[in-house]
C-alpha angles and dihedrals in degrees: 000000000000091000111092121223111266123206122217121185135163126177133182120207134187118213120197101164112145112238092014132079093301136067139239139271141219131188152165135230143148139225122202133178148149139202134205120207125194130158097335091318124117130193118182137179125188139171118203126197097014106184092348116169136163122211111209137193105212142180110233118210133184119213117198123187116221110207093197095058097027090229141112122241114208123205126182106228099176144008127204089012108170120232134163129225122200118211110212117237121247121210118203127191116184138178129191134178128191117208110180108301093346127089123197120194140173136172142179119213115195122191134165091265105033148005119223131192124203127191127182147165131197127189125187118210105183107302094345126089122203116199137184137166151151135220139186109234131213089270091057094250123132113239131189135226134191135173151148137219138198125203116200109178107291095354127082125192119193134183125184141169126203135179122226143168100214095129129100095260092044088232116159112259135169132229130196124216131188129185141184118209127193112204 
């Protein structure tokens, strides 16, 4: 055809950045939980962000693409426009069992968008902790963790490595974490 393809696009954005062109927000929420202990066994249940919402004052902008100039035109269509964000609740159920110098733990975290499972074991040999675990990530892939710790009086040093797939390609990657704890 002699008619070229024309592109038409319109987008509306809300900006709530403090100090920028947006506004600010305030909100309320609640966390509740409980734990049962018996003979080195622990069973816990918790709910985070029960009824949590944030009320925002936003700047609303409309972005229109002009095919002739190959540019976007941005127009502010409202300032201090009120909107409400709902934070989805997360339910966690965990179990842990201590057997001598070894701890076994597992939990299930269920949210509106995903369910995750975490498994772990920790064994203390004198002042040194050896740790390992696995978890099912938001992409449904099993990931691994490993680490060690050293406790010297009132100071704790920990080092851990964990795999993840939080990148755009969902390729497996590893991250290293170190911490210093003062008891």
